[in-house]
N, C-alpha and C positions, 0 to 999 in steps of 0.2 A: 505495501499498503505505499512506503516511506518512496520508494520509485516512482512511481508513479505519480504521485503530486509532482513528485520532481520533476518528472521530465512534462506534465502537465502545466507545471510553471516557468521551462521554459520554452514549451511550446504557443503555450499566452505570452513573452516579454515575447517570440519573437515574428507572431503575428501584430502585435502593439508600433513593435518597424516599420514594420512591412505597411501597413495602414497609415504613419505616419508618413510615409516618405511616398507613398503616394501621394496623400496628399502634397507633398511638398511639391514633389516631381509636375503633378494635374496645374499646379498655381507657374510656376517656370515655366512649361509648352502655352498656357496661357496669355502670359508676360514677352515671351519668346514668339507668339504668334501675335499680333498685337503691334509688335514692336516692328511687324514680319509687313506688316499690312498699314501701319500708321502712314502714311508718306500718300498728300493726294485726301486723306483721309479732312476735312474741313468742317464737319461739325463740331462746335465745342460746348460740353453739356454743362445744364445749369441753368440758373432761372433767370427767365427775362424782367428787366428790375421792374419796367412798365405795367408788369401786370403783378397783384399783390394782394393776401390772403386781410379776409376783412371777417367783420362779425356785425350784421343790421345793427342796430340799434333803434332804430324809431323810424317809423314807415309816415313819414308827415304829409307827403299827398296821393291821389292818385287821379290820374286828368284823363277819360276819355270823351274819342271822338271822333266823333260821325261823316260821313259827306253831306247827308241829306238823313231825314227824318225817316226810323222805319230802316234804314239800311243796316241787309248784313254785315256790312265794310265795316270796321273799325280798326280804330291804333289807340293803347294803352299804355298814358307813362308813367312804368308808380318811384313819387323821390321817396328818398330813405336822407339818414343817417348813417353810413358804417363809420365802427371805431377799426382800422389798419393793422395787422397783427404781424404782417413783417413786411422787411427794409428797414431799411433808414430813418422808413417815414410811420415807425412803429408805436403805436400807442393817439395817434393825431385822429380825431373825428373832420371826415367831409363830407361831403352832400354828395348824393352820385344819381343813378336815376337806368330807368330799367324801359326798354321800348318792347310791346307787343303788338307788335302786327299781324291779325285775322286772317291777313290774304296771305302771308311769308308759312312755307313750307315747312316750320321750325323757326318753334317756339319753345322756349324753357317756362316752368312753372311759374307761376309772380311769387314776386319773393316776399318773405315773411317776417316781422319780427322774429329775430334773434336767429337767423338766415348765417352760416359762415360759410362767402361769397369770396371768388374772384372778381375785382375790378380793373382798370388800368384807364389813363388817363387822356380824351381824346382829344382836348381841343383845352390845355394850359394855359390858365388867366384867365380863362374862361368861369362865370359861381357856376355851380355842377355840373364842370366838365367832366366827372369820375363816372362811367360806367359800363353796367354788371356784363359782367362776360362770361360769367360760372359760376352753377354750384359746384362749392368742395365736396367731392363726393370719394376723393383717393383716400381721407380719414376713415372710412368703414370699412376698406377695401383690405385697410394697414391691418384693421383690427381682424377681419373675420381670415386673411392669413397670418396675425399673430395664430389664432386661435385652431388653422389647421397645422403651426410646426408644435404647438404644446401635444393635439388631440398625436402625432407620429410619433410624439419624444412620449408621452404617455402607454401609448401602443407596443411600440415597434422599440423602444431603452434605445440599446447602443444600435439595435439594427435604425431605428428611427431616427437616430446623432449623424449616422454615413448617410443615411438619405437627404438631409437635409444638407447636409455638408455637400453630394454628389449636386442635388434641384442649383445650392447657387452658382456652383463650379459647371454646370450646364449653361445656366439663363451666361454666366459671363461668359463664353463661349461662345455663346451664341451676339454677345451686346458688343461685347469687343473684339472679337475676332474673326464675325461673324459678315453682321452689318459693316464694319470699314470698308472690311474687305471688299464689297459690291460698291460702295458712296465711293473706290478709293481704283475702280474700274477694273478691281483683279481679273483673276478669273475663275468666276462665281461655280464652274463647274469642282477645279482644282479645289479653291474652297470648301465648299460644300459639304465634298464625302473626304477630307482632313476635320473638317468641323464633326461628322456622322463617326470618324474612328474616335476621334478623340474622346467623345460621347459615351462611345462602348464603353472601349476599355479602360476610360476612369470608372466611369460607375458600375463595373461588374468585379476590378479589383478592388476596388475602394470599400464596396460594399458586401462581397465573397472571397475579401483575400485571394489570393494570387494559388491558385488552383486548378487544377485540370477543370474540371466543373466551369471557371470562370473563360481561360482557353478556349475552349468546348461552346459557349453562349456567345463570343465574341465574335468567332468563327461561320459559328451560326448564322448573329445578328448583321455581320460584311457581307455573307454569302448572299441573306436579301437584300441589303439593301442597294449593292452594286446591281442583282438585276432589276428592282426599279429601276435603277438608274441607268442598265441600256435600256430599259422599257421603252421611260420617257425623253429619250434621246433621239429614238428610232420613230417613234409616236409622234414628238415633234416633227419632225421630218418628211412622214406623210402625210399630218393636218398643215401644217402649212399655219404657223401658229406667228403670230406679229410678238406676243407678250402682253395685248393691247385688254388688259380685263375688265376693268373698272374705273374707273375717271380720278383715280389715286397715280394708277400709272401714266399717264399722261405730266404730272408734277412728280413724279419718278424719274420721267427721264430728261427733264430740264436741269435735273441736279450734276451739281461737277461737270457742264459741258458738257450732258451729255452721254457720258461712257459708262452708265448700265445698259447692261443686254439684258434685255427686258426679257427674253426667252428662256435666258438660262434663268430668270429670277422665279419663272414660272417651275424650272428644275430644281431649284435652292428649294419653293416651300412644297415640292412635291414628298422630299427626301426629309425634308429637318421634320415633316407635320405626319410620319411615316416612322421612324427612327423607334418610338415611345415604341409605339405598340409591334413592331416587330422584333425587339430585344427582348418583349417579354413574351411573347410566341417561344423563343427562341433559348432566355434562360429559364420557364417552365419544363423546353424538353429539354436540358442540360441535367439539371436538377433530378424528373422525375426517373429517365435512364441512369443515372448516377446509382440511385434511391434502391432499381432496382438490378442494378451487376448488383449490393450487397446485398444484394440477397439472395445471390446463386453462390455456386461454390465453384463453377468453373465457370464463368458468364461466356457463350461467345458472340462471334459480329452478327452471326443472323438472328443468333432469341433477340439479343437489345435494339437494331435492327428492327426487327417489327415487333416492336416495343415499343420504341418511338414511335412509332404507326403510326400502331392502334390509339396511342395518346396525341398524337397529331388530329388525328378526325377526332375528336370529343372536343381540343381546342380550336380551329378553324370558323367551324359554323359561331360560336360567341364574338371571337376577336373581331373575322370582317361586320360584324353585326355592328361592335364597337367604330370601329372604324370610318361602314359607312353613316353613323347616326351622329358620329359626334358630326361627317361634316354636312349632316341635313341640319344638326342644329342650329349649324353656323351663319353660313355666305347662302347653304345652296335653301335655305328655307324662304327668307324673300326671294327668291327664284321662282319660290312653286309657290307661294302667293299670288306672284305676278302673276302662273302659266295659268291657276284655278282664276284666276278672279278678271282676265280678259282673254278676249279673244283672236288669240294669237296662231301664226300660222306656224302649225307643229313641226314641217319640214324647214320652216327658217329658227324656231327658235330651237331646235336643237341639233341646232349648225351654228351660233353663233359662240361667238368665244369663249369670252367670260362660263357659258356653263361646260361649252364641252371640256373647259380647263379642272372645272369641282369633277367634274364624271373623271375627267382624266386621275383627277388625284384620290380619286375611289379606289379607281380598279388597280394605279398602278400599285396605292396601298398593301388594297387586300395580294396583287399579287407580289409583296414582300412578302410579306406572309405566309402562304401558301410554299414563297420558293423557298423559304430559312428551316418552315419543320422537316422536308426531309433532307435535307445536310446537315445539321444541327441533330436531328437521327442518325443519321450515317458518322459523321465527327466525334457522336458518340463510342457509339458500337465498336467504331477506329480503337479508339483509347480506351476502353471502362474496356474490353475484351482482352488486348494489349501489356494492360498494367496491373500487375498486380504487387499493388501496395496501400496499406491506407490512406486516402486520400487524404489530406487537409483540411479539409472544408467537414472533417467529424470532428474537432475539439472547440467546439462553439459552445461546447457545455458548461451550463451553468457554477455548477464545480465540479472538483475531481472528482468525488468518487461518481457523478454521471461520468463522467469524462472515463472514466476507470471503467465502466461500465456496460458503453461502446467499443472501445477499445475492445476489451475481453467475449464479447458479442460474434467483434466483425475476427479477430481471429479463430476462433470456434468453429465459424461460418465457413471459413477459407481455408484450416487444419487437412 
C-alpha cells in the first residue's frame, strides 16, 4: 500500500507539471501567433471616449409630435437627466434625449428612471447635446457568465477549472490570432486550420493530459476538420460563391483597403463553427473505445474498431441534430420566417448565396462529424490493440486507495 501511495503521488506530481507546462506552452503559442499576424492589423481595442455609461436620474419631459391629428405616424422625444458613470466626466449630471420614430425599422425601448444606458455627445456646446445610444446589456451577460463559471467549477471541480482555462485560451486564439490575421490580409485558409489545430491539441492536453486517448482524439478531430475543409473548398468552386452573404460583408470588404478574402471568410466560419462538435464526438469515441479496451484481456483491432463504429452510430444522430438546430436557431431562423411569411420563388430563394452558405455550414459540419467517427474508431483500435500498458488517463482517481483499486483491477484483467 505504501508503494502504491508513493507511485500515486509521483504520477499526480508529473500530471500537475504536465498541466502547468501545457498551459504555459498554450499561452506562448498564442503570443507567438499574435506577433506573427499583428502587422497590418490596425484596429485598437478600447472604449471610444465619446460613448459613456450613465444612469438616468430623472425623466424631465416626454414630447410626442404627430404631423396631423389622428395620424398613425409620430415621433416621441424623451428628455432626461443622467449621471455619467465612466470616463473623465464621471459623476457629472447631464441632460440627454432619446428619439423614437414610429416609422423607423428599429427603435429601442423607451428609457425610464433608474436605467443604465450609454450616451454620446452629438453637438458639443448645445443644451441637451447628449443622446441616448443603447441600454447597457453587458452587465447581465457578465453576471450570467460568472454564474456559468461557478456552475462549471462546482459540478466539474478540477475538470471544470481545466475547462474554463481551455475556454479562455480558445476565445483568445480567435480574437488575438484569427481575427487579426483576417483583418491583416493573411492567408485565412492557413490560419483557420492552424487555430483549429491549436484549439484541438490545447483542449485535449489540458483537459485530459498527455495520453494516448488525447492523441487519438486529436487525430480523429483534425481528420474530420480537414475533410470539412476539403469539402468547403470543393463546394466553393462548384457554387461560385462570392462571400457576400449579408449586409455586414459589404463593410467587411472595405476594412483595411479591401484585403479580406470574403470567400475564405466563409471557409473560416464553417470550420470554427463545427470544430467544437467534431472534437466532442472524437473524444467520446476515443474515451469509449479506451474503456472497452481496458475491459478486454487482449483486445484486437477488429473488436475495438467494431465497438467504435457501433458507438458511433448511436452518437451521429444526436450530434447532427445539435449542429443543425444550432444553425437554425441562429441566422437560419430569420430566413425561415421570411420564407413562411412571403411568397418567394423557391427556385430563386434556395439559390440565394446567404441561404446556400447557411445550408453549406450545416452539411459540411455534419460531414466533419461523420468523418471523425470512423477515423477516430480506426485510430483508437490501432493504438489500443497494440499498446499493452496502463494508460496515463487512469490516475485521475480522487485518492490513492481508489487509484490502487483501479491499478489492481487493470493488472488482474490483463494477466
